C-alpha positions in Angstrom: -28.9 -13.2 -23.9 -29.4 -10.3 -21.5 -28.9 -12.6 -18.5 -25.6 -13.9 -20.0 -24.3 -10.4 -20.4 -25.3 -9.5 -16.8 -23.6 -12.7 -15.5 -20.4 -11.9 -17.4 -20.4 -8.3 -16.0 -21.0 -9.6 -12.5 -18.2 -12.1 -12.7 -15.8 -9.5 -14.1 -16.5 -7.3 -11.2 -16.1 -10.0 -8.6 -12.9 -11.3 -10.2 -11.1 -8.0 -11.0 -7.5 -8.0 -11.9 -6.3 -5.5 -9.2 -4.8 -6.4 -5.8 -7.2 -6.5 -2.9 -6.6 -3.6 -0.5 -8.1 -3.3 2.9 -7.3 -0.1 4.8 -8.3 1.6 8.0 -7.4 5.3 8.7 -8.6 6.4 12.1 -6.3 9.5 12.5 -6.4 11.2 9.1 -4.5 14.4 8.5 -4.5 17.0 5.7 -3.4 15.4 2.4 0.3 15.8 1.4 1.3 17.3 -1.9 3.0 15.1 -4.6 6.3 17.0 -3.8 6.4 16.0 -0.2 8.5 12.9 0.5 7.2 9.6 1.8 9.6 7.2 3.5 9.3 3.4 3.3 10.5 1.7 6.4 11.3 -2.0 6.2 10.5 -4.5 8.9 13.9 -4.0 10.5 13.7 -0.2 10.5 12.3 1.5 13.5 9.5 4.2 13.4 11.1 7.4 14.7 10.0 8.6 18.2 7.2 11.1 18.1 5.7 9.7 14.9 1.8 9.6 15.0 0.1 6.5 13.6 -2.4 7.4 10.9 -3.7 4.0 9.8 -3.1 0.5 8.4 -3.5 -1.3 5.1 -3.3 -4.9 3.8 -2.5 -5.7 0.2 -3.7 -9.1 -0.9 -4.6 -11.1 -3.9 -7.9 -11.6 -5.6 -6.7 -14.7 -7.5 -6.4 -12.9 -10.8 -4.3 -10.0 -9.6 -1.7 -8.2 -11.8 0.6 -5.3 -11.0 1.0 -6.5 -7.4 4.8 -6.9 -7.1 6.7 -5.4 -4.2 7.4 -1.9 -5.6 4.0 -1.6 -7.3 2.3 -2.2 -4.0 4.5 0.4 -2.4 3.8 2.9 -5.1 0.0 2.5 -4.4 0.7 2.7 -0.7 2.6 6.0 -1.2 -0.4 7.4 -3.0 -2.7 6.2 -0.1 -0.2 7.7 2.4 -0.3 11.1 0.8 -4.1 11.1 0.5 -4.3 10.5 4.3 -1.5 12.8 5.4 1.1 10.2 6.2 4.8 10.6 5.3 6.0 7.2 6.5 4.9 3.8 5.3 6.1 1.1 7.6 6.2 -2.5 6.2 5.2 -4.8 9.1 4.7 -8.1 7.2 5.5 -9.4 3.7 4.4 -12.7 2.2 6.3 -13.4 -1.0 4.8 -15.0 -4.2 4.4 -18.7 -4.0 2.6 -21.6 -5.6 -0.8 -20.1 -4.6 -0.2 -16.4 -5.5 1.9 -14.4 -7.8 1.6 -11.3 -5.7 3.5 -9.8 -2.8 1.1 -9.7 0.1 1.8 -6.9 2.6 0.7 -5.4 5.8 1.6 -1.8 6.3 1.2 1.0 8.9 1.1 4.7 8.0 2.6 7.4 10.2 3.1 11.2 10.2 6.5 12.4 11.3 7.2 16.0 11.9 10.9 15.6 11.2 12.8 15.2 7.9 11.9 11.8 6.5 14.7 11.9 4.0 17.2 11.4 6.9 15.6 8.1 8.0 17.1 4.8 7.0 14.6 3.5 4.4 13.9 1.4 1.4 14.4 3.0 -2.0 11.9 2.1 -4.8 13.5 0.3 -7.8 10.8 1.5 -10.2 9.7 5.1 -10.4 6.1 6.1 -11.2 
């Protein structure tokens, strides 16, 4: 009985319901406050000159992922950006849901820009959290 419980707990941990996130931040800065704006740049939007690359992240699928739609991933990325001092999240690749995955899989780059990010051409979230 004890082995069955441990096996179930192990499987639950391995097959969690959250999206898989792999990140690498080599150039962290002081964390931003929740009041400071973070811009989302789509693939076709250019990163402004003078912006410093902070790191990268990949949002994937564990096979049982939920809450991994386009905007939900970006909301999580905004939190990660603020924690690492980035005020720009640049989307570099998106794989849309298909037969094999119900998630939006994304590759992102994080930047710090000393200018006003609200003036940049950017994606606006459709859900607010």
